[in-house]
C-alpha positions in Angstrom: 0.0 0.0 0.0 2.9 2.3 0.7 3.9 2.5 -3.1 0.4 3.8 -3.8 0.5 6.4 -0.9 3.7 8.0 -2.2 1.7 9.6 -5.0 -0.4 11.6 -2.4 0.5 14.5 -0.2 2.5 14.0 3.1 -0.5 15.1 5.1 -2.8 12.5 3.5 -0.1 9.9 4.0 0.0 10.7 7.8 -3.8 10.5 7.9 -3.9 7.0 6.3 -1.2 5.7 8.6 -3.1 7.0 11.7 -6.3 5.3 10.3 -4.6 2.0 9.8 -3.1 2.1 13.3 -6.5 2.8 14.8 -8.1 -0.1 12.9 -5.4 -2.4 14.1 -5.9 -1.4 17.7 -9.6 -1.8 17.5 -9.3 -5.2 15.8 -6.9 -6.5 18.5 -9.2 -5.1 21.3 -12.2 -6.9 19.6 -10.2 -10.2 19.4 -9.2 -9.9 23.1 -12.7 -9.2 24.1 -14.0 -12.4 22.3 -11.1 -14.7 23.4 -11.3 -17.1 26.2 -10.4 -15.8 29.7 -6.7 -16.1 30.5 -5.8 -18.7 33.2 -4.5 -17.4 36.5 -0.8 -17.3 37.2 0.4 -19.8 39.8 2.6 -18.1 42.3 5.4 -20.1 44.0 6.6 -18.6 47.3 9.5 -19.6 49.4 7.3 -20.7 52.4 5.3 -23.2 50.2 6.3 -26.8 49.7 3.6 -28.2 47.5 0.6 -26.8 45.5 -2.3 -28.6 44.0 -2.8 -27.3 40.4 -6.3 -26.1 40.3 -8.0 -26.1 36.8 -8.1 -22.3 37.0 -4.2 -22.2 36.8 -3.8 -23.9 33.4 -5.2 -23.5 29.9 -6.1 -26.2 27.5 -6.0 -26.3 23.7 -7.4 -29.3 21.8 -5.5 -30.3 18.6 -7.7 -32.9 16.7 -5.1 -33.2 13.9 -2.2 -33.7 16.3 0.1 -31.7 13.8 0.6 -28.5 15.8 4.1 -27.7 17.1 5.3 -25.6 20.0 5.8 -22.6 17.6 2.3 -23.1 16.2 0.4 -23.0 19.5 2.2 -19.7 20.4 0.8 -18.0 17.3 -2.0 -15.4 18.1 -4.8 -17.4 16.4 -4.0 -20.5 18.5 -3.2 -18.6 21.7 -6.7 -17.2 21.6 -8.2 -20.7 21.4 -6.7 -21.8 24.8 -9.5 -22.3 27.3 -9.2 -22.1 31.1 -9.2 -25.5 32.8 -12.1 -24.7 35.0 -14.3 -23.9 32.0 -13.9 -27.3 30.3 -14.1 -31.0 31.5 -11.0 -32.0 33.5 -10.3 -35.0 31.4 -9.6 -35.8 27.7 -13.0 -36.1 26.1 -11.7 -37.1 22.7 -9.2 -40.0 23.1 -6.6 -40.0 20.3 -6.5 -36.2 20.0 -3.6 -34.1 21.2 -4.1 -31.7 24.1 -1.8 -28.7 24.9 -1.6 -27.6 28.5 -0.2 -24.1 29.2 0.9 -23.4 32.8 2.2 -20.0 33.9 4.2 -20.0 37.1 5.7 -16.9 38.8 8.5 -17.5 41.3 8.4 -14.9 44.2 11.5 -14.3 46.2 14.6 -16.6 46.4 13.9 -20.3 45.9 15.6 -22.6 48.4 14.5 -25.9 46.7 13.8 -27.2 43.2 10.2 -27.5 42.1 8.7 -30.5 40.3 5.6 -31.1 38.3 3.9 -34.4 38.9 1.1 -35.9 36.7 -0.9 -38.4 38.6 -2.4 -40.3 35.7 0.1 -42.9 34.6 -1.9 -44.0 31.6 -1.2 -41.0 29.3 0.3 -42.6 26.2 2.5 -39.7 25.0 3.8 -36.6 26.8 6.0 -33.8 25.5 7.2 -31.4 28.2 8.7 -28.1 27.0 10.7 -26.4 29.8 11.3 -23.4 27.5 8.9 -21.6 25.1 11.5 -20.2 22.7 12.8 -23.6 21.5 11.9 -27.3 21.3 15.4 -28.2 22.3 15.6 -29.8 25.8 12.0 -31.1 25.5 11.3 -34.3 27.4 9.5 -37.0 25.5 7.9 -39.8 27.6 4.6 -41.5 28.2 3.0 -44.9 28.7 4.0 -45.9 25.2 7.7 -45.2 26.0 10.1 -47.3 28.0 10.7 -46.3 31.6 14.2 -45.1 30.7 12.6 -42.3 28.8 11.6 -40.7 32.1 14.3 -38.7 33.8 13.0 -39.8 37.2 12.1 -43.6 37.3 8.9 -43.0 39.1 5.5 -44.6 38.6 3.9 -41.2 37.9 5.3 -38.6 35.4 7.7 -36.2 37.2 9.3 -33.1 35.5 11.6 -30.6 37.1 10.6 -27.0 36.5 13.6 -24.6 35.8 12.3 -21.6 37.9 14.3 -18.4 38.4 13.6 -16.1 41.3 11.2 -13.2 40.7 10.4 -14.3 37.2 7.3 -15.6 35.4 7.7 -18.8 33.4 5.4 -20.4 30.9 5.5 -24.2 30.4 3.7 -26.2 27.7 2.8 -29.9 27.8 1.5 -31.9 24.8 -0.6 -34.9 26.0 -2.0 -37.7 23.9 -4.0 -40.7 25.3 -6.1 -43.5 24.0 -8.4 -43.3 27.0 -10.2 -40.6 28.9 -7.3 -39.6 31.2 -7.3 -36.6 33.5 -5.2 -33.4 33.9 -4.8 -33.8 37.7 -1.3 -32.7 38.8 0.6 -31.1 41.7 3.7 -29.0 42.2 6.1 -30.2 44.9 9.5 -29.3 46.2 12.3 -31.9 46.9 11.7 -32.5 50.7 7.9 -33.2 50.6 8.4 -35.2 47.5 10.9 -37.4 49.3 8.6 -37.8 52.2 5.7 -38.6 49.9 7.8 -41.2 48.1 8.6 -43.0 51.5 5.0 -42.8 52.7 3.4 -43.9 49.4 5.8 -46.7 48.6 5.6 -47.9 52.2 1.8 -48.1 52.1 1.8 -49.7 48.7 4.4 -52.2 49.9 2.2 -53.1 52.8 -0.8 -53.4 50.5 1.0 -55.8 48.1 2.5 -57.6 51.1 -1.0 -58.4 52.5 -2.1 -59.6 49.1 1.0 -61.8 48.9 0.4 -63.2 52.4 -3.2 -64.1 51.4 -2.0 -65.8 48.2 0.6 -67.9 50.0 -1.7 -68.7 52.9 -4.6 -69.8 50.8 -2.4 -71.7 48.4 -0.9 -73.7 51.3 -4.4 -74.4 52.5 -5.3 -75.7 49.0 -2.2 -77.9 48.8 -2.9 -79.4 52.3 -6.8 -79.6 52.2 -7.4 -79.9 48.4 -10.5 -77.7 48.6 -10.8 -76.1 45.1 -12.4 -72.9 46.5 -9.0 -71.9 47.9 -7.3 -72.2 44.5 -10.0 -70.1 42.9 -9.5 -67.5 45.6 -5.8 -67.4 44.9 -6.4 -66.8 41.2 -8.8 -64.1 42.1 -6.3 -62.3 44.4 -3.6 -62.6 41.8 -5.8 -60.9 39.2 -6.6 -58.2 41.7 -2.9 -57.6 42.2 -2.5 -57.4 38.4 -5.2 -54.8 38.2 -3.6 -52.6 40.9 -0.1 -53.1 39.4 -1.4 -51.7 36.1 -3.5 -49.0 37.7 -0.9 -47.4 40.0 2.0 -48.0 37.6 4.2 -50.1 39.9 4.0 -53.0 37.5 5.5 -50.9 34.7 8.1 -49.4 37.1 9.4 -52.7 38.5 8.1 -55.7 36.5 8.1 -54.8 32.8 9.8 -51.4 32.4 11.1 -52.2 28.9 7.8 -53.5 27.5 5.3 -50.6 27.1 3.2 -52.7 24.7 2.9 -55.4 27.5 1.9 -52.6 29.9 -0.9 -51.5 27.6 -2.0 -55.1 27.2 -2.1 -55.6 31.0 -4.0 -52.3 31.5 -6.7 -53.4 29.0 -6.9 -57.1 29.9 -6.5 -57.2 33.7 -10.0 -55.8 34.5 -11.5 -58.4 32.1 -9.5 -61.1 33.8 -10.6 -59.9 37.2 -14.3 -60.2 36.1 -13.7 -63.8 35.0 -11.8 -64.8 38.1 -14.2 -63.1 40.5 -17.2 -64.8 39.0 -15.2 -68.1 38.9 -14.5 -67.7 42.6 -17.8 -66.1 43.8 -20.0 -68.8 42.3 -18.0 -71.5 43.9 -17.9 -69.8 47.3 -21.6 -69.2 47.3 -22.4 -72.7 46.0 -24.5 -71.0 43.4 -24.9 -74.1 41.1 -26.4 -76.0 43.9 -28.2 -73.3 45.8 -29.5 -71.3 42.8 -29.7 -73.9 40.0 -31.9 -71.7 37.8 -30.2 -68.4 38.4 -26.6 -69.5 38.1 -26.7 -70.4 34.4 -28.0 -66.9 33.7 -25.2 -65.3 35.7 -22.6 -67.4 33.9 -24.0 -66.4 30.5 -24.1 -62.7 31.4 -20.5 -62.9 32.6 -19.3 -64.5 29.3 -21.3 -62.1 27.2 -19.9 -59.1 29.1 -16.3 -60.5 28.6 -17.0 -60.8 24.9 -18.3 -57.2 24.6 -15.4 -55.9 26.6 -12.9 -57.7 24.4 -14.5 -56.2 21.3 -14.5 -52.7 22.8 -10.9 -53.1 23.9 -9.6 -54.5 20.5 -11.7 -52.6 18.0 -14.2 -50.0 19.3 -12.1 -48.1 21.9 -15.2 -46.3 23.1 -13.7 -45.5 26.5 -17.0 -46.5 28.2 -16.2 -50.2 28.7 -16.3 -49.9 32.5 -20.1 -49.7 32.3 -20.2 -53.3 31.1 -18.8 -54.4 34.4 -21.8 -53.2 36.4 -24.3 -55.8 35.3 -22.3 -59.0 36.0 -21.0 -57.7 39.3 -24.5 -56.6 40.3 -26.0 -60.0 39.4 -23.2 -61.8 41.5 -24.0 -59.5 44.4 -27.7 -60.3 44.1 -26.9 -64.0 44.1 -25.0 -63.5 47.4 -28.0 -61.7 48.9 -30.3 -64.6 47.8 -27.9 -67.2 49.2 -27.6 -65.3 52.5 -31.4 -65.1 52.8 -31.6 -68.9 52.3 -29.4 -69.5 55.4 -25.8 -69.5 54.1 -24.1 -67.5 56.9 -20.7 -67.0 55.2 -22.4 -65.0 52.5 -22.8 -62.0 54.9 -19.0 -61.6 54.9 -19.1 -61.6 51.1 -21.7 -58.9 51.0 -19.8 -56.7 53.6 -16.5 -57.0 51.7 -17.9 -56.2 48.3 -20.0 -53.3 49.6 -16.7 -51.6 50.5 -15.3 -52.4 47.1 -18.5 -51.0 45.4 -18.1 -47.7 47.3 -14.4 -47.4 46.1 -15.5 -48.3 42.5 -18.0 -45.4 42.6 -15.2 -43.0 43.4 -13.2 -44.5 40.4 -16.2 -44.0 38.1 -16.6 -40.4 39.2 -12.9 -39.8 38.3 -13.4 -41.5 34.9 -16.3 -39.2 34.2 -14.3 -36.1 35.1 -16.1 -35.4 38.4 -13.2 -34.6 40.7 -15.2 -33.1 43.6 -14.4 -36.2 45.7 -10.9 -36.7 44.5 -8.4 -36.7 47.3 -5.8 -39.1 48.8 -8.4 -41.0 50.7 -10.7 -41.7 47.7 -7.8 -42.4 45.3 -6.5 -45.1 47.6 -9.9 -46.2 48.9 -9.9 -49.1 46.5 -6.6 -50.4 47.9 -7.9 -50.3 51.4 -11.2 -51.9 50.4 -9.4 -54.7 48.6 -7.2 -55.3 51.7 -10.3 -55.5 53.9 -12.0 -57.7 51.3 -9.2 -60.3 51.0 -8.9 -60.6 54.8 -12.7 -60.8 55.3 -13.1 -63.3 52.5 -10.3 -65.5 53.8 -12.1 -65.6 57.2 -15.4 -66.3 55.4 -13.8 -69.1 53.4 -12.4 -70.6 56.7 -15.9 -70.4 58.2 -17.3 -72.1 55.2 -14.8 -74.9 55.5 -15.4 -75.1 59.2 -19.1 -75.5 58.5 -18.4 -78.3 56.0 -16.1 -80.0 58.6 -18.8 -79.7 61.3 -21.4 -81.2 58.9 -18.9 -84.0 58.2 -18.4 -84.6 61.9 -22.2 -84.8 62.4 -22.5 -87.2 59.5 -19.8 -89.3 61.0 -21.5 -89.3 64.4 -24.7 -90.4 62.7 -22.9 -93.1 60.9 -21.3 -94.3 64.2 -24.8 -94.5 65.7 -26.0 -96.5 62.7 -23.0 -98.9 63.0 -23.7 -99.3 66.7 -27.3 -100.2 66.0 -26.1 -102.6 63.3 -23.7 -104.3 65.8 -26.6 -104.6 68.3 -28.8 -106.2 65.6 -25.9 -108.6 64.8 -25.5 -109.5 68.4 -29.2 -110.2 68.7 -29.0 -112.4 65.6 -26.0 -114.3 67.0 -27.9 -114.8 70.3 -30.9 -116.1 68.3 -28.7 -118.6 66.4 -27.1 -119.7 69.7 -30.6 -120.4 71.2 -31.6 -122.2 68.0 -28.4 -124.4 68.3 -29.2 -125.2 71.9 -32.8 -126.1 71.0 -31.4 -128.4 68.3 -29.0 -130.0 70.7 -31.7 -130.5 73.2 -33.9 -132.1 70.6 -31.2 -134.4 69.5 -30.6 -135.5 73.1 -34.2 -136.2 73.5 -34.3 -138.2 70.3 -31.3 -140.2 71.5 -32.9 -140.9 74.8 -36.1 -141.9 73.1 -34.3 -144.3 70.7 -32.4 -145.8 73.7 -35.6 -146.3 75.6 -37.4 -147.8 72.7 -34.6 -150.1 72.0 -34.6 -151.3 75.6 -38.3 -151.8 75.5 -38.0 -153.9 72.3 -35.4 -156.1 74.0 -37.7 -156.5 77.0 -40.9 -157.0 75.0 -40.0 -160.0 72.9 -43.5 -161.6 73.2 -44.3 -161.3 69.6 -42.5 -160.3 66.4 -45.4 -158.3 65.1 -45.5 -156.1 68.2 -41.8 -155.5 67.9 -42.1 -154.7 64.2 -44.9 -152.2 65.0 -42.9 -150.5 67.7 -39.9 -150.4 65.4 -42.0 -148.8 62.6 -43.4 -146.3 65.0 -39.9 -145.4 66.2 -38.7 -145.0 62.6 -41.6 -142.8 61.8 -40.9 -140.7 64.8 -37.3 -140.4 63.8 -38.4 -139.4 60.3 -40.7 -136.7 61.7 -38.0 -135.4 64.0 -35.6 -135.2 61.1 -38.1 -133.4 59.0 -38.8 -131.1 61.9 -35.0 -130.4 62.2 -34.7 -129.8 58.4 -37.8 -127.5 58.5 -36.3 -125.6 61.4 -33.1 -125.1 59.6 -34.9 -123.9 56.5 -37.0 -121.5 58.7 -33.8 -120.2 60.3 -32.2 -119.6 56.9 -35.4 -117.9 55.6 -35.6 -115.8 58.8 -32.0 -114.8 58.4 -32.6 -113.8 54.7 -35.8 -111.9 55.7 -33.9 -110.1 58.5 -31.3 -109.0 55.9 -34.0 -108.0 53.4 -35.8 -106.1 56.2 -32.6 -104.2 57.0 -32.4 -103.2 53.3 -35.7 -101.3 53.8 -34.1 -99.2 56.6 -31.5 -96.4 56.3 -28.9 -98.3 58.3 -27.3 -100.5 55.6 -23.9 -99.7 54.1 -22.8 -100.8 50.6 -21.0 -103.9 51.9 -24.1 -105.3 53.6 -26.3 -104.3 50.7 -24.0 -106.2 48.3 -24.7 -109.4 50.3 -28.3 -109.2 49.3 -27.5 -108.3 45.7 -24.0 -109.7 45.4 -23.5 -109.3 41.6 -25.0 -108.1 38.4 -26.8 -111.4 37.7 -28.6 -111.3 41.1 -29.7 -107.7 40.4 -30.9 -108.6 36.9 -32.7 -111.7 38.2 -34.5 -109.6 40.9 -35.4 -106.8 38.4 -36.7 -109.3 35.8 -38.9 -111.1 38.4 -40.2 -107.7 39.6 -40.8 -106.5 36.0 -42.7 -109.5 34.8 -44.3 -110.5 38.0 -47.8 -110.3 36.4 -46.7 -112.2 33.3 -44.9 -111.4 30.1 -46.5 -109.5 27.2 -44.7 -108.3 24.1 -44.6 -104.5 23.8 -44.8 -104.6 20.0 -47.4 -107.3 19.2 -48.9 -108.1 22.6 -47.9 -111.8 22.4 -47.6 -113.6 25.8 -45.2 -116.4 25.0 -41.4 -115.9 25.1 -38.1 -117.6 25.1 -34.7 -116.5 26.5 -32.9 -113.8 24.6 -29.2 -113.6 23.9 -28.5 -111.2 26.8 -28.9 -112.6 30.4 -32.4 -112.4 31.7 -33.8 -110.9 28.5 -36.9 -112.3 26.8 -37.6 -112.7 23.1 -41.2 -112.8 21.8 -41.8 -116.1 20.0 -44.1 -114.4 17.5 -42.4 -111.2 16.3 -38.9 -112.0 17.7 -38.8 -108.7 19.6 -36.1 -108.8 22.4 -36.6 -106.9 25.6 -33.9 -106.7 28.3 -34.5 -106.8 32.0 -33.5 -103.1 32.3 -35.6 -101.8 29.4 -38.5 -99.5 30.3 -37.2 -99.2 33.9 -35.4 -96.6 35.8 -32.0 -98.3 35.0 -32.4 -98.1 31.3 -29.2 -96.7 29.7 -27.5 -96.6 33.1 -23.8 -95.8 32.6 -22.4 -97.4 35.8 -22.7 -100.6 37.7 -26.3 -101.9 38.3 -25.3 -102.8 41.9 -24.3 -99.2 42.6 -27.5 -98.1 40.8 -29.6 -100.3 43.1 -27.8 -98.9 46.2 -28.2 -95.3 45.0 -31.9 -95.8 44.4 -32.2 -97.4 47.9 -30.3 -94.5 49.6 -32.2 -91.7 47.8 -35.6 -93.4 48.4 -35.0 -94.1 52.1 -33.8 -90.5 52.6 -36.8 -89.2 50.8 -34.8 -87.6 48.0 -32.6 -85.5 50.4 -29.4 -87.4 49.9 -26.7 -85.0 48.6 -24.9 -85.8 45.4 -21.5 -85.1 47.2 -22.2 -87.8 49.8 -23.5 -90.2 47.1 -20.4 -89.6 45.0 -18.2 -90.4 48.0 -20.1 -93.6 48.9 -20.3 -95.0 45.4 -16.9 -93.7 44.2 -18.5 -92.0 41.2 -18.2 -88.5 39.7 -20.4 -85.9 41.4 -22.0 -84.9 38.1 -23.0 -88.4 37.4 -24.5 -88.8 40.9 -26.3 -85.5 40.6 -27.9 -86.5 37.3 -29.0 -89.9 38.6 -30.3 -88.3 41.8 -32.5 -86.0 39.7 -33.8 -89.0 37.7 -34.6 -91.0 40.9 -36.2 -88.0 42.6 -38.4 -87.4 39.5 -39.4 -91.1 39.5 -40.3 -90.8 43.2 -42.5 -87.8 42.5 -44.3 -89.6 39.8 -44.7 -92.7 42.0 -46.3 -90.6 44.8 -48.8 -89.2 42.3 -49.8 -92.7 41.1 -53.2 -93.9 42.1 -51.9 -97.2 43.5 -49.3 -95.5 45.7 -48.9 -96.9 49.2 -47.0 -95.0 51.9 -45.6 -98.3 53.2 -44.4 -99.7 49.9 -40.7 -100.5 49.4 -38.0 -98.7 47.4 -38.1 -101.3 44.6 -41.3 -99.9 43.2 -39.3 -96.9 41.9 -37.2 -99.2 39.7 -40.2 -99.8 37.4 -40.4 -96.2 36.5 -40.4 -96.2 32.7 -38.6 -92.8 32.2 -36.1 -94.4 29.7 -38.7 -95.4 27.2 -39.2 -93.1 24.2 -42.6 -91.7 23.2 -42.7 -93.9 20.1 -42.2 -97.1 22.1 -44.9 -96.0 24.5 -47.3 -95.5 21.6 -46.4 -99.0 20.3 -47.0 -100.4 23.7 -50.3 -98.7 24.1 -51.4 -100.0 20.6 -50.4 -103.5 21.4 -52.4 -103.4 24.6 -55.4 -102.2 22.7 -55.1 -105.0 20.2 -54.8 -107.5 23.1 -57.9 -106.1 24.8 -59.9 -106.3 21.6 -58.9 -109.9 21.2 
């Protein structure tokens, strides 16, 4: 414009220059009026040792492109875009974008110690700290994506020394980039309180991890000595808790994997998911949810697995930053399961509820920090989760011990009951032995009397030799009497054997028979099949396909083949023992135990008695219990009937075979 103004008079040139200067002043005043308010200057005084950096003391500029440099952000158009920290959220709302923090510090008076800037959030991926505004030389580049050696101070948080000169104002810039919603919370400290803070913080954290290690070793030893699987699940749960805290407070990256930042990111993302799995794995076992809540437990297991899948998708691909909300539903359902189990009389569940109520309160503080609500953020709330987990592991260890003690007391009571049953059994055996002794004495007495009678009759025959006919009649009478006595003795022996067998069979109808004594009544598979076949065809044989009533022996033992249609039916077909996967003797004894205990015999005890898997015993118990229920609903049910009536429950037959059987019956009735 100046080449054009030279053609005008000097007075006009001065007027134009004045006009341009006025427009420039007005435009700058307008821009200053519309710019964001400037952040307050933080003042460092000699009598201060640490200062919490309030959001009002720093300004924030969001760089969505991530291409701005230190020189760029100091240009007027970007300087005007800085916003005070108390006018925006105190965390990074857009993960992946670059955020520039501008901090103005004025040092008043002589400084006796060095000042340090500490960023509390150890999850910030990339950090550039510029100690000077005139050049990028001397900038410190660190972050969670860098090795620990990139930090000048090998500390779990990010620590930067501020080069402050007395009675001067300094401006510092930080460029922050993070993949998650991290916060801007920070503090200024001098050397002495920083050293005291290090000792206190590391001492408390060492005590915290020491308690977790003691709980791990203690419960692992209990598992090795006792073999109770709940202790092992508890150890895995505590280890996953330790992994979460090591990734959350940065100690894991500082001491365990300082040269592997990628592993650190993996642990940060995966440890909460692992904690959810191990907690549900432990909590369901501790609460006996599969047994106490058989309908609710499969839903909980499905929700946990679905939540884990959603969290994995969010961690690997979506990166929404809101994944922690997916933890609330499975944890809430597990807590509800604990309430239900406690209401049903499981006393150790109250410790579970107490411990996890404290953890839930500390998690609420964590969620508030994730949402950028820092009204409750202080030392107590930040470390409240550590305290809650220490209390939790101690309380749950005690609760686990109480649960094992309850199981032990129940075992002792069962043993006492078994001892009483054995005592009654021995008393019955003593009575049986006494009865046999009396029977033997009676037989000896009878033999003695017979001998005396024979002697007397023989002497009478010698003395009475009047006639041969009389002697023959007396001899015939004596022989007949001997025959009658022998028959009486034989009948008595048969009665004794029958009474002995009846006594044993009568004991089978009680609850006081162990497997060994039961096996004497049904010693092998053939005896069981014989009994089952006689019980099944007690009213006569009838073919299920054609209704024919004549049969011959089948290829399998105790099976019957129809002589008309050649249909073969085994002894176990259409009974409760159809397709039974284990020994028929054990199946007989299992039906006997469950029936005599009215369906309240536990699968654990049945597994121990029969030496079978608990899952197999539980499935068979459900089958027997259902058969008992149907038997009680039958019209011909008798309260005093024996357990063998349950064996004829035809739950193994298919609907097609039942239809064939009904059709054959109709044909037979029409005939």
